[in-house]
C-alpha positions in Angstrom: -0.1 0.0 -0.1 1.1 3.3 -0.9 2.1 5.9 1.6 -0.3 9.1 1.8 0.8 12.1 0.1 1.8 15.3 1.7 -1.2 17.5 1.8 -0.2 21.4 2.3 -3.2 23.7 3.0 -2.8 26.8 0.6 -4.7 29.6 -0.5 -4.9 30.4 -4.4 -5.7 32.7 -7.0 -6.2 32.2 -10.8 -5.0 34.6 -13.7 -7.4 34.7 -16.8 -3.9 32.9 -19.0 -4.2 29.9 -16.4 -1.6 30.5 -14.0 -2.3 29.5 -10.6 -0.7 31.5 -7.8 -0.3 29.2 -4.6 0.7 30.3 -1.2 1.4 28.2 1.5 3.2 27.9 4.8 6.6 28.6 3.6 5.2 27.7 -0.1 5.0 30.0 -3.0 4.4 28.2 -6.4 2.9 29.1 -10.1 1.6 26.3 -11.8 -0.6 26.4 -14.8 -4.5 24.8 -15.5 -6.2 24.5 -18.9 -9.7 25.2 -16.9 -8.9 28.6 -15.2 -12.9 29.4 -15.2 -13.7 26.2 -13.7 -10.8 26.6 -10.8 -11.4 30.1 -10.0 -15.1 29.3 -9.5 -14.1 26.6 -7.3 -11.9 28.6 -5.6 -14.5 31.6 -4.8 -16.8 29.2 -3.2 -14.0 28.7 -0.4 -12.6 32.2 -0.2 -9.4 30.5 -2.2 -8.9 27.9 0.2 -7.2 24.6 -1.2 -4.6 21.7 -0.5 -1.7 21.3 -2.6 -0.6 17.6 -3.1 2.8 18.2 -4.7 3.6 14.3 -5.3 0.4 14.0 -7.4 0.6 17.8 -8.7 -3.1 18.4 -7.6 -4.7 21.3 -6.1 -7.9 19.9 -4.1 -10.5 22.6 -3.2 -13.1 22.1 -0.3 -16.4 20.5 -1.7 -19.6 19.9 0.3 -19.7 16.3 -0.8 -17.4 13.9 0.4 -15.8 12.7 -2.7 -13.9 15.1 -5.1 -14.5 15.2 -8.6 -13.7 17.2 -12.2 -14.9 20.4 -10.4 -13.1 20.4 -7.3 -10.1 18.3 -8.4 -7.3 19.9 -10.3 -4.1 18.8 -12.1 -1.4 21.8 -12.4 1.6 21.9 -14.3 4.7 23.6 -14.5 4.0 26.8 -16.7 7.1 25.6 -18.7 5.9 21.8 -19.2 2.3 22.4 -20.1 1.1 20.3 -22.9 -2.4 20.1 -24.7 -5.1 18.7 -22.8 -6.8 15.3 -23.6 -10.7 15.8 -23.8 -12.8 13.5 -24.1 -15.0 13.8 -27.4 -18.1 12.6 -28.4 -18.5 10.8 -31.4 -21.7 12.9 -32.5 -20.2 16.4 -31.1 -17.3 18.5 -31.0 -17.3 19.0 -27.1 -17.0 16.8 -23.9 -20.1 14.9 -22.7 -22.6 17.2 -20.8 -23.0 17.2 -16.8 -25.2 14.3 -16.0 -27.1 16.6 -13.6 -28.8 18.2 -16.8 -31.3 17.0 -19.0 -29.1 16.8 -21.8 -27.0 14.8 -19.6 -29.4 12.5 -18.6 -30.6 12.2 -22.4 -26.6 11.2 -23.0 -26.4 8.8 -20.2 -29.7 7.0 -21.2 -28.3 6.7 -24.8 -25.0 5.3 -23.7 -26.7 2.7 -21.5 -29.2 1.8 -24.2 -26.0 0.9 -26.3 -24.4 -0.9 -23.6 -27.3 -2.9 -23.2 -27.5 -3.6 -26.9 -24.1 -5.0 -26.4 -24.9 -6.9 -23.7 -27.8 -8.6 -25.1 -25.5 -9.7 -28.0 -23.0 -11.3 -25.7 -26.1 -13.2 -23.5 -27.0 -14.7 -27.0 -23.6 -16.1 -27.8 -23.0 -20.2 -27.3 -20.6 -20.5 -24.5 -21.2 -24.0 -24.2 -17.5 -24.7 -25.3 -16.2 -23.2 -22.2 -15.6 -25.7 -19.2 -17.1 -24.7 -16.2 -14.7 -23.4 -13.5 -13.3 -26.1 -11.3 -13.3 -25.5 -7.3 -10.1 -26.6 -5.7 -10.1 -29.4 -3.5 -8.8 -27.3 -0.7 -11.8 -24.8 -1.1 -14.6 -27.5 -1.8 -15.3 -28.0 1.9 -15.9 -24.4 2.6 -14.1 -22.0 4.7 -13.1 -23.4 8.1 -14.4 -21.8 11.2 -12.6 -21.0 14.4 -13.9 -22.5 17.5 -15.0 -20.4 20.2 
């Protein structure tokens, strides 16, 4: 198991050019993010408070929910080392999938589920009789041993 990474409480400010200025206890960094508007919006909700995880190059902004996500966890690059961003593209559109909590997102999810169900139906219709059943090893056949109490 990996050791937990270092977590440093910081404040951050985002410029229009995507440069993120991070200040913490003995820490002053400038990094870059490809989604400055989204990062700025997240930081504004919590007065610029965040945590910097240097081993992962991640700036995590607090959230009301327990788990972070694409709107609260941001990967930051050194300005000189930034690269073009990988964006998920839909076959029927230029942009990324719509957010799941919107009507368009719900329609998109239903379409994806229908496509997946069609694939699953195809797999269920195949003949798998040529594949022998799994055999349980003798040492497991008797079941799990119980401790005496």
